[in-house]
C-alpha positions in Angstrom: 0.1 0.2 0.0 1.3 3.6 -1.2 1.3 6.1 2.0 0.1 9.4 0.3 2.7 11.8 1.5 2.5 14.4 1.7 -0.6 14.0 4.1 -2.6 16.3 6.5 -4.2 13.6 7.7 -2.6 12.1 11.0 0.1 9.1 10.8 -1.5 5.4 10.7 0.1 3.2 13.5 3.6 2.2 12.5 3.0 -1.6 10.9 4.3 -4.5 12.5 6.7 -6.2 9.9 8.8 -9.8 9.2 12.1 -9.3 8.5 12.4 -11.3 5.1 15.6 -12.9 6.6 12.8 -14.6 9.2 15.2 -13.5 12.0 13.6 -11.7 15.0 15.1 -8.5 14.3 16.3 -7.2 11.0 19.9 -7.8 10.1 21.3 -4.7 9.0 24.1 -4.0 6.6 26.1 -0.6 5.8 27.7 -0.5 2.7 30.9 2.0 3.1 33.0 1.8 6.5 34.5 5.3 6.3 33.5 7.6 9.3 29.5 7.7 8.7 29.2 3.6 8.1 31.5 2.5 10.7 30.1 4.2 13.1 26.5 3.5 12.8 27.5 0.0 12.2 29.3 -0.5 15.4 26.5 1.8 17.4 23.7 -0.8 15.7 25.4 -3.3 16.8 25.8 -1.7 20.4 22.1 -2.0 20.4 21.5 -5.2 19.7 21.5 -5.7 16.1 22.9 -8.2 14.1 25.2 -6.1 11.6 28.1 -6.4 9.0 29.6 -3.6 7.8 31.0 -3.7 3.9 33.4 -1.8 2.4 35.6 -2.2 -1.1 38.7 -1.2 1.2 40.3 -4.6 2.5 42.7 -3.0 4.4 40.1 -0.9 5.9 38.0 -4.4 6.9 41.0 -5.9 8.2 41.8 -3.0 11.0 37.8 -3.1 11.9 37.9 -7.2 12.2 40.5 -6.7 13.9 39.5 -4.0 16.5 40.9 -0.9 15.0 38.9 2.1 14.5 40.4 3.6 11.6 39.8 7.0 12.5 39.5 9.1 15.8 36.0 8.9 17.7 35.5 9.3 21.1 34.2 6.3 22.8 34.1 4.0 19.5 36.9 2.1 19.8 35.4 0.0 22.9 32.1 -0.1 21.5 34.0 -2.0 18.6 35.7 -4.2 20.3 32.9 -5.2 22.2 30.6 -5.9 19.6 32.7 -8.4 18.0 33.3 -10.2 21.2 30.1 -10.2 21.1 29.7 -12.1 17.6 27.0 -9.2 17.0 29.3 -7.2 14.4 31.3 -8.5 11.7 33.1 -6.9 8.3 33.1 -8.0 5.1 34.7 -7.1 1.6 31.9 -9.6 0.2 29.0 -8.3 -1.5 27.6 -11.4 -1.9 27.6 -12.5 1.6 26.3 -9.1 2.6 23.4 -8.7 0.4 22.5 -12.4 1.5 22.6 -11.2 5.4 20.8 -8.1 5.2 17.2 -7.0 5.6 18.1 -3.5 5.7 21.0 -2.1 4.1 22.2 1.5 4.2 24.3 3.2 1.9 27.1 5.4 3.9 29.4 6.0 1.1 31.1 9.3 0.3 29.3 12.0 -1.9 32.8 14.0 -2.5 32.2 17.6 -4.6 33.2 16.4 -8.3 36.8 17.6 -9.5 34.5 19.2 -12.6 32.3 21.5 -10.3 30.6 22.0 -7.4 28.0 19.5 -7.9 28.3 15.7 -5.9 30.3 13.1 -6.8 27.9 10.2 -6.7 30.0 7.5 -8.2 30.4 5.9 -4.9 26.9 5.6 -4.2 26.1 4.3 -7.9 28.7 1.8 -7.4 27.2 0.4 -4.0 23.5 0.6 -5.1 24.6 -1.4 -8.3 26.7 -4.3 -7.0 24.3 -4.9 -3.7 21.2 -4.9 -6.5 23.3 -7.7 -8.6 23.3 -9.9 -5.7 20.1 -9.9 -4.4 18.3 -12.9 -4.0 15.4 -11.6 -1.8 13.3 -9.0 -0.8 15.3 -6.2 1.2 14.9 -2.5 2.2 17.5 -0.5 0.6 18.1 2.8 2.8 20.0 5.9 1.6 22.1 7.7 4.7 24.7 9.2 2.6 24.1 13.2 2.4 23.3 13.4 -1.5 21.1 15.9 -4.1 17.4 15.8 -3.7 16.1 13.4 -6.5 18.9 10.4 -5.9 16.3 8.0 -4.1 14.1 7.8 -7.4 17.5 7.6 -9.2 18.5 4.7 -7.2 15.1 3.0 -7.7 15.4 3.0 -11.0 19.2 1.5 -10.5 17.8 -1.3 -8.2 14.6 -1.9 -11.1 17.4 -2.1 -13.4 19.5 -4.7 -11.4 16.7 -6.5 -9.4 14.1 -8.8 -10.6 11.1 -7.4 -10.1 9.1 -10.4 -7.9 11.8 -9.9 -5.4 10.1 -7.0 -4.5 13.2 -4.8 -3.0 12.2 -1.2 -2.2 14.0 1.8 -1.3 13.6 4.6 1.5 15.8 7.4 2.8 17.0 8.0 6.5 19.7 11.0 6.7 22.2 10.9 9.5 22.9 13.7 11.1 26.5 12.9 13.0 28.5 15.8 14.5 32.3 14.3 14.6 33.5 14.2 18.4 30.0 13.1 19.5 28.7 10.4 17.2 28.2 7.7 19.5 25.5 9.9 21.6 24.2 11.1 18.0 23.5 7.2 16.5 22.3 6.3 20.5 20.7 9.1 21.6 19.8 11.3 18.2 17.6 14.0 18.4 15.4 13.1 16.0 15.0 10.2 13.1 13.6 10.8 9.6 12.7 8.5 7.2 11.5 8.8 3.5 9.5 6.4 2.5 6.5 5.2 0.2 4.8 2.2 1.4 3.9 0.8 4.6 6.0 -1.7 4.5 9.1 0.4 4.2 8.4 2.5 7.4 7.6 -0.8 9.6 11.1 -2.2 8.4 13.0 1.4 9.2 10.6 1.8 12.3 12.3 -2.4 13.6 15.8 -1.2 12.4 15.3 2.0 15.0 13.4 0.1 17.6 16.6 0.0 19.2 17.0 3.8 20.1 13.1 4.3 20.8 14.0 1.4 23.2 16.9 2.7 24.8 15.2 6.4 24.7 12.2 4.5 27.0 14.8 3.1 29.4 15.8 6.5 29.6 13.0 8.6 29.8 13.2 10.1 26.7 11.8 10.8 23.5 13.1 10.9 19.9 11.2 12.6 17.4 10.2 10.7 14.5 9.8 12.6 11.3 7.8 10.3 8.0 7.8 11.9 4.7 8.6 11.4 1.1 11.9 11.2 -0.6 12.4 14.5 -1.3 12.0 15.8 1.8 13.8 13.4 3.7 17.1 14.0 1.2 16.8 18.1 1.7 16.4 17.9 5.6 20.4 17.5 5.9 21.3 20.1 3.3 18.9 22.5 4.8 20.1 21.6 8.0 24.0 22.3 7.5 23.0 25.2 4.9 21.3 26.6 8.2 24.4 25.7 10.3 26.8 27.1 7.8 24.8 30.7 6.9 24.7 30.8 11.1 28.3 30.6 11.4 28.9 32.8 8.3 26.9 35.7 9.8 28.7 35.7 13.0 32.0 36.1 11.1 30.2 38.9 8.9 29.6 40.6 12.6 32.7 40.0 13.3 34.7 41.9 10.0 32.4 44.5 11.0 33.3 44.4 14.6 37.0 44.5 13.5 36.7 47.9 11.7 34.0 49.2 14.3 35.9 48.6 17.2 33.3 45.9 18.8 34.0 43.0 20.6 32.0 39.8 18.4 32.6 37.7 21.0 30.2 40.2 23.6 28.3 40.6 21.1 27.2 36.6 20.0 27.0 36.6 24.0 24.0 39.0 23.7 22.2 38.3 20.5 22.3 34.4 21.1 20.0 35.3 24.6 17.0 35.6 22.0 15.7 32.1 22.0 14.9 32.9 18.3 18.4 32.8 17.8 20.3 30.6 20.7 24.4 30.6 21.4 24.9 27.9 19.2 27.5 27.9 16.7 27.8 31.7 17.1 31.6 31.0 17.7 33.6 33.3 15.2 36.6 32.1 14.6 38.4 31.3 11.1 35.3 29.8 10.1 33.8 26.1 9.1 35.5 23.0 6.9 35.7 19.5 7.8 33.9 17.0 4.8 30.3 18.0 5.2 29.3 21.7 5.9 31.8 23.1 2.7 30.9 20.3 -0.1 27.1 20.1 0.8 26.4 24.0 0.2 27.9 24.3 -3.0 26.2 21.0 -4.1 23.2 22.3 -2.8 23.7 25.2 -4.7 24.4 23.2 -8.1 21.4 20.9 -7.3 19.1 24.5 -7.0 20.7 25.4 -10.5 19.7 22.3 -12.2 16.0 22.5 -10.9 16.0 26.0 -11.8 15.6 27.3 -8.2 19.1 28.6 -8.4 18.3 32.4 -6.9 17.0 30.4 -3.6 20.5 29.4 -2.9 22.5 32.5 -4.7 23.0 33.9 -0.8 25.1 30.4 0.3 27.8 31.5 -2.5 28.5 34.4 0.0 28.1 32.2 3.1 31.0 30.4 1.4 33.4 33.9 0.5 32.6 34.8 4.2 34.0 31.5 5.4 36.9 31.7 3.0 37.4 35.4 4.0 38.3 34.4 7.6 41.0 32.5 6.5 43.4 35.0 4.8 42.4 37.4 8.0 44.8 35.3 9.8 47.5 36.6 7.5 46.7 39.7 7.7 46.8 39.5 11.9 50.5 37.9 11.5 51.7 40.2 8.9 50.2 42.8 11.8 51.9 41.4 14.4 55.1 40.5 13.2 55.3 44.5 11.5 55.0 43.0 8.1 53.4 45.2 5.7 50.5 43.4 3.7 50.8 44.3 -0.1 48.7 43.4 -3.2 50.2 39.8 -3.1 50.1 39.4 0.7 52.9 39.5 3.3 56.7 38.7 3.2 56.8 36.5 6.6 60.7 35.2 5.6 62.7 35.1 8.9 60.0 34.4 10.9 58.7 31.1 13.0 55.3 30.7 13.3 53.8 28.1 15.3 50.3 26.4 14.2 48.3 25.2 17.4 45.8 22.5 15.4 45.4 20.8 12.1 41.9 19.1 12.4 39.0 21.1 11.3 37.2 20.4 15.2 39.1 19.5 18.4 38.0 15.2 18.7 38.1 14.2 15.9 41.6 13.7 13.2 39.3 15.0 10.2 41.6 17.3 8.1 39.3 17.6 5.0 39.0 21.4 4.8 40.2 22.4 7.7 41.0 26.3 8.1 43.9 25.2 10.1 45.7 23.8 7.8 44.5 26.2 5.0 45.7 28.9 7.2 49.2 27.1 7.7 49.7 26.5 3.9 48.8 30.2 3.3 51.5 31.6 6.2 54.5 29.0 4.4 53.5 30.1 1.2 54.1 33.8 2.4 57.8 32.6 3.5 57.1 31.8 7.3 58.7 28.5 8.7 55.6 26.6 9.9 55.7 24.3 12.8 51.9 22.4 13.4 50.4 20.8 16.4 47.5 18.4 16.8 47.0 16.1 19.2 44.9 13.8 16.7 45.4 14.9 13.1 49.1 14.4 12.7 49.3 11.5 10.4 46.0 12.9 8.1 47.8 16.5 7.9 51.3 14.8 7.2 49.1 13.2 4.2 47.3 16.5 3.2 50.2 18.5 3.3 53.3 16.9 3.4 55.7 19.5 2.6 54.6 21.8 6.1 57.2 21.3 9.3 54.9 18.9 12.4 56.3 19.0 16.1 55.6 15.6 18.2 54.3 17.8 20.7 52.6 21.7 21.7 56.0 22.7 23.5 58.2 21.9 20.5 55.5 23.7 18.0 55.9 26.7 20.1 59.9 26.7 21.3 61.8 29.5 19.0 58.5 30.8 17.4 58.0 34.1 17.2 54.1 33.9 16.4 51.7 31.5 18.0 48.5 30.7 16.4 45.7 28.4 17.8 42.9 27.8 15.1 42.0 24.4 16.1 40.0 24.7 19.7 41.4 21.8 21.3 41.5 21.4 25.0 44.8 21.2 25.5 45.5 24.3 24.2 42.8 26.1 25.6 43.6 24.7 29.1 47.5 25.9 27.8 49.8 28.1 30.6 50.6 31.2 28.8 53.6 31.8 31.7 55.0 28.7 30.3 54.5 29.0 26.5 55.9 32.3 26.7 59.4 30.9 28.5 59.7 28.8 25.0 58.6 31.5 22.3 60.7 33.8 20.7 58.0 36.2 20.8 55.4 36.6 23.0 52.8 37.1 20.1 49.6 35.1 19.6 46.6 34.7 17.3 43.6 33.2 18.7 42.0 32.3 15.9 38.9 30.5 17.7 38.5 32.7 20.3 39.2 30.4 22.5 41.7 31.5 24.8 41.4 33.6 28.1 42.4 36.7 26.6 43.0 38.3 30.0 45.0 35.5 31.2 47.3 35.6 28.0 47.8 39.4 28.0 49.2 39.5 31.7 51.6 37.0 30.8 53.0 39.3 28.3 51.4 38.2 25.3 50.6 40.6 22.7 46.7 39.3 21.9 44.9 38.6 18.6 41.2 37.4 18.3 38.9 37.3 15.6 36.4 39.8 15.4 37.6 41.7 18.8 39.7 44.8 19.7 
């Protein structure tokens, strides 16, 4: 039976369904064991489901099967080891095995920005869906979880129809992810909402059964998890709309920082004042060097590209300015560095040769080892290009940073990076940096000059310790 979405009628009761495998609970697979797929696979095994994580990368699968999480995410290592030992979780490079095992197959592969434009590269999605569909021998539900352009679910339905016999009755649904790096375990086990895009009662029932462990955990903790059941297009748009809103909020406060810098205001106090307004809120109002990572930058660009394809490009034109504001904050650090070091900033930028600069932070945010589109690394490269001897330290992201920027220099400790530096740039708000002793660091540095690229330091404390302090959007 087709569910009439959108509908003004109350949602019908979610039907009970029997998994096609005959198991008591749906058996789940997660195709793609990068950050998204591995986290979900491990956490759903923790909720008691039988799970397979599939990937074509044999080295990654071998590490996960050996109990090693191939990225940094607090709390995930312990859950991986526990569920491997319990026998609920395993990993495979065998698509036939994966297809035969699962009742619900979640597509969790990457959707990077295309090399030839702003749109999303869906080649990994196509390969995963096609490979799975060709190996299915019974009814199953294929659920998109990757962030994709609106319209992708309908396209996947066509792929499935092309590669599976009609009598199998394989269906497609969509359920976006809302993971925050550094808090992903909580986001899976205790989500602030679950969104599903479905066309039939069977798909709705299967997805409810696949998430029942989440609802059961919430019930034991006397919490509610909002469930939004909607159509394909809306489900696809939820994630990109949320990311576009968050990116806009970050760039808004960074635009206010630009105004504060010329007007003599303090953007941290401005953000605090407007954040008390419950219509605005104080989250994502931290001015600094801007956003990065593997989601927000590519997603807002892909959103613009898709809107243009659909003839609605004017509606998202503001996202172009959001992107520009974000990128400008990186060059602002270069300007502040020239000012603090007494170097002229000309049309081609400053000449920082003969200076040594410590960059504290390489990841795009703390509690992660993700350096994709990290403002910190981008700024470090700009400083090095201007002639500075740049030394980088990060608590978790050093290996990935070396891979992304092999020509830069890295130190094994914060103290080693600061030793002999004429300028210190704090560009990721790790607790190690926020809580660092400015007196002790001052004894190591050649010059007590600091740029607080995340406005995370106690400016009064650093100034009292003899540092010349510069924040972003602060007097």
